[in-house]
NUFILO-336047 format. One record per residue (C-alpha): x, y, z. Coordinates in steps of 0.5 Angstrom, whole numbers, padded with zeros to 4 digits, always signed. Example, Ala and Ser with C-alpha at 12.3 -4.5 7.8 and 13.67 -1.06 7.14 Angstrom:
2
+0025-0009+0016+0027-0002+0014
This chain:
414
+0000+0000+0000+0002+0007-0001+0005+0012+0000+0008+0019+0001+0008+0021+0008+0010+0028+0005+0004+0029+0001+0000+0033+0006+0002+0037+0012-0004+0038+0017-0005+0046+0019-0011+0045+0024-0018+0041+0025-0024+0044+0027-0030+0041+0031-0037+0041+0029-0041+0046+0032-0046+0044+0038-0054+0045+0037-0060+0042+0039-0061+0037+0033-0058+0030+0035-0052+0027+0031-0054+0023+0025-0049+0018+0021-0053+0019+0015-0051+0026+0014-0044+0027+0011-0040+0034+0012-0041+0038+0005-0035+0043+0004-0035+0048-0001-0030+0054-0003-0031+0061-0005-0029+0062-0013-0022+0066-0010-0021+0062-0004-0023+0068+0001-0028+0063+0004-0030+0056+0006-0036+0053+0008-0038+0046+0011-0045+0044+0013-0045+0039+0018-0050+0034+0022-0055+0036+0017-0057+0043+0020-0051+0047+0021-0047+0051+0016-0040+0054+0018-0037+0059+0014-0030+0061+0015-0028+0068+0012-0022+0072+0011-0023+0078+0016-0017+0082+0012-0018+0087+0006-0013+0084+0002-0017+0079-0002-0011+0076-0006-0011+0068-0006-0004+0067-0003-0006+0072+0003-0013+0069+0004-0011+0062+0005-0006+0064+0010-0011+0068+0014-0016+0063+0014-0012+0057+0015-0005+0059+0019-0006+0058+0027-0001+0064+0027-0007+0069+0024-0013+0067+0028-0015+0074+0029-0016+0075+0021-0021+0069+0021-0028+0070+0022-0033+0064+0023-0040+0065+0022-0045+0059+0024-0052+0059+0020-0057+0054+0023-0063+0051+0019-0069+0048+0021-0069+0044+0015-0063+0039+0013-0057+0041+0008-0056+0037+0003-0051+0041-0002-0048+0047-0001-0044+0052-0006-0041+0059-0007-0042+0064-0013-0042+0071-0015-0049+0074-0017-0050+0081-0020-0051+0086-0014-0057+0089-0017-0061+0083-0016-0059+0083-0009-0058+0090-0007-0066+0091-0005-0065+0085+0000-0058+0087+0003-0060+0094+0004-0053+0095+0005-0047+0092+0001-0042+0094+0006-0042+0087+0009-0042+0084+0002-0035+0081-0001-0035+0083-0008-0031+0081-0014-0027+0085-0019-0034+0086-0023-0037+0088-0017-0041+0082-0017-0043+0080-0009-0041+0073-0006-0047+0068-0005-0047+0062-0001-0053+0057-0003-0055+0051+0000-0060+0046-0003-0065+0043+0003-0069+0036+0004-0075+0040+0003-0074+0041-0004-0072+0048-0003-0066+0052-0004-0064+0058+0001-0059+0064-0001-0055+0066+0005-0050+0072+0005-0044+0069+0007-0041+0075+0011-0047+0076+0016-0050+0069+0015-0057+0072+0014-0062+0069+0010-0064+0073+0003-0068+0069-0001-0071+0062-0002-0071+0058-0009-0078+0054-0010-0079+0049-0016-0076+0042-0014-0081+0037-0011-0076+0033-0007-0069+0033-0004-0064+0038-0007-0058+0033-0008-0053+0038-0011-0052+0045-0013-0047+0049-0017-0046+0056-0019-0043+0057-0026-0036+0059-0026-0035+0067-0025-0030+0067-0031-0035+0065-0036-0038+0069-0041-0045+0068-0038-0050+0070-0033-0049+0067-0026-0053+0061-0026-0055+0056-0021-0055+0049-0023-0059+0044-0018-0061+0037-0018-0066+0033-0014-0069+0027-0012-0075+0029-0016-0071+0026-0023-0069+0033-0025-0064+0039-0026-0066+0046-0026-0063+0053-0028-0063+0059-0024-0061+0066-0026-0058+0069-0020-0057+0076-0024-0065+0076-0024-0066+0075-0017-0066+0067-0018-0071+0066-0023-0072+0059-0025-0071+0059-0033-0071+0052-0035-0072+0044-0033-0068+0039-0035-0070+0031-0035-0065+0027-0039-0065+0022-0033-0070+0017-0032-0077+0019-0029-0076+0015-0023-0069+0016-0022-0065+0021-0017-0060+0025-0020-0055+0025-0015-0050+0030-0017-0048+0036-0022-0042+0040-0024-0040+0045-0029-0034+0045-0034-0029+0051-0033-0031+0055-0039-0038+0054-0038-0039+0051-0044-0041+0044-0041-0044+0041-0035-0045+0034-0032-0050+0031-0028-0050+0023-0026-0055+0019-0022-0058+0012-0020-0059+0011-0027-0051+0009-0027-0051+0014-0033-0046+0021-0033-0049+0026-0038-0046+0032-0041-0050+0038-0043-0048+0043-0048-0050+0049-0044-0051+0053-0050-0057+0050-0052-0058+0045-0046-0058+0039-0050-0055+0032-0048-0047+0032-0051-0046+0025-0049-0049+0020-0045-0043+0016-0041-0044+0009-0039-0039+0005-0035-0041+0005-0028-0045-0001-0025-0048+0003-0019-0051+0010-0017-0046+0015-0019-0044+0019-0013-0040+0025-0015-0038+0028-0022-0032+0034-0023-0029+0037-0028-0022+0038-0029-0019+0045-0030-0016+0043-0037-0023+0043-0040-0022+0036-0043-0022+0031-0037-0028+0030-0032-0028+0024-0026-0034+0021-0024-0034+0016-0018-0039+0011-0016-0042+0006-0011-0039+0001-0015-0033+0002-0012-0029+0005-0018-0027+0012-0020-0027+0013-0027-0023+0019-0031-0027+0021-0038-0025+0025-0044-0032+0028-0044-0031+0031-0051-0030+0025-0055-0034+0021-0049-0030+0015-0047-0026+0013-0041-0019+0014-0040-0018+0010-0034-0021+0006-0028-0019+0007-0021-0021+0001-0016-0022+0002-0009-0020-0005-0007-0013-0009-0008-0014-0014-0012-0020-0011-0016-0027-0013-0014-0032-0016-0017-0038-0013-0020-0042-0010-0015-0049-0009-0018-0055-0004-0016-0058-0007-0009-0052-0011-0007-0048-0009-0001-0041-0007+0000-0036-0003+0004-0032+0000-0001-0038+0005-0004-0034+0011-0007-0038+0017-0004-0034+0024-0006-0028+0026-0011-0024+0032-0012-0020+0034-0017-0013+0038-0016-0012+0045-0020-0006+0042-0023-0010+0036-0026-0005+0031-0024-0009+0028-0018-0016+0026-0015-0018+0025-0009-0023+0020-0007-0027+0018+0000-0029+0011+0001-0034+0007+0006-0027+0003+0008-0025+0009+0012-0020+0011+0007-0018+0018+0004-0014+0016-0003-0010+0021-0007-0009+0018-0014-0004+0021-0020-0008+0020-0026-0002+0017-0029-0002+0011-0024-0008+0007-0024-0005+0001-0020-0004+0004-0013-0006+0011-0010+0000+0016-0009-0002+0017-0002-0007+0014+0003-0010+0016+0010-0015+0013+0014-0020+0018+0017-0025+0015+0022-0032+0017+0019-0029+0020+0013-0035+0023+0008-0032+0028+0004-0026+0032+0001-0025+0038-0003-0018+0042-0006-0018+0049-0006-0019+0052-0013-0011+0053-0013-0010+0046-0010-0006+0048-0005-0011+0047+0001-0014+0040+0002-0020+0039+0007-0023+0032+0009-0030+0032+0013-0033+0027+0017-0040+0025+0019-0039+0028+0025-0038+0035+0022-0031+0036+0024-0026+0038+0018-0019+0037+0018-0015+0042+0014-0008+0041+0010-0003+0044+0006-0003+0040-0001+0004+0039-0004+0003+0042-0012+0007+0038-0017+0012+0041-0021+0009+0040-0028+0013+0039-0035+0012+0044-0040+0009+0039-0045+0003+0039-0040+0003+0046-0039+0002+0047-0046-0003+0042-0047-0007+0045-0041-0007+0052-0045-0008+0049-0052-0014+0045-0049-0017+0051-0046-0017+0055-0052-0019+0050-0057-0024+0044-0058-0021+0037-0059-0025+0037-0066-0022+0043-0069-0015+0041-0067-0016+0034-0070-0018+0038-0077-0011+0040-0077-0005+0037-0080-0002+0035-0073+0003+0029-0072+0000+0023-0069+0004+0023-0063+0002+0030-0061-0005+0028-0063-0004+0022-0058-0002+0027-0053-0007+0031-0053-0012+0025-0052-0008+0024-0045-0004+0018-0048+0000+0017-0042-0006+0016-0038-0007+0008-0038-0014+0004-0038-0015+0000-0032-0017-0007-0032-0024-0008-0032-0026-0014-0028-0034-0013-0029
């Protein structure tokens, strides 16, 4: 078994807040970073959202994280506790037009704003089908979005760098995804129904350029959506049990999905094929179909900013960090009792592990020294579609590299 003991360095641990609600092992801690890493939030015990903010006026990414997570800078860290009377199932940070919320805020003095003057919001998906929007700086409730008929399983804001209106994507136990225009006071403007009528849509995600979105669920299918018309682009089928999480990489080519079938799959979503399979037992397990029991359900995943590492959390009590070019053995394994979630910061330098009791362990993560060829590929794929590149007179060896030829296919043993 792996691993590199210097891969993570623990910074601090924060325990869950105490409240009137009893501990429920069915709830897992949910983690979300603000787009510029100036704040982090986690929902714990089902009914509490803890928001940790940088109290400094210096909002550069490096100084934000130093203030948030350094033991020497406790005075620059501010903690807000939001308590809810409904269970929180998903959380996300995002920006929206100031004009859409000025009538609710009264004053913008306490609001975090980006360079475009948009305000930072915190959204929470609830078990009663509602989505609640909060001011993360004060914890005050701003508005409630209503249209889902059952649990809101996941929510994601569109990337703030995308040339589009601020849009919140939500998915639900009611088999649908919904789109909310946050620049128009949260108006719900579209419902997507690509999954089966009786299926639960468990997770959703945006690509970094905002051109694609993804959703997965109990139908074992990962759907890639083109956001220009919100039509299905690919139906990706390789999982054999519920997809629990999906996340795009920053290179605008890769997406990862994990499942209760014990696997993590890395995909090229432009062409719709799997690049690698990462198994969470050694040796690889036999097929784990729906309704069968195992202790190796993969519950959560997170992509590092350098696109080189994937973190997963599994029911066997282990957090694994994988290198995308090694499907055989994780680069790092850490046993955490009742671990339930993992998250990299947006720049990849901070890594958080959450447990079912609502506590979080915060680490500094060692970043890879990337090869120039990898950086060049990342820039190329961020600015050109693979279809456009394949039409050019490019040598086969370069075409293969653009297709991540160094990432080997893992052995499938269904």
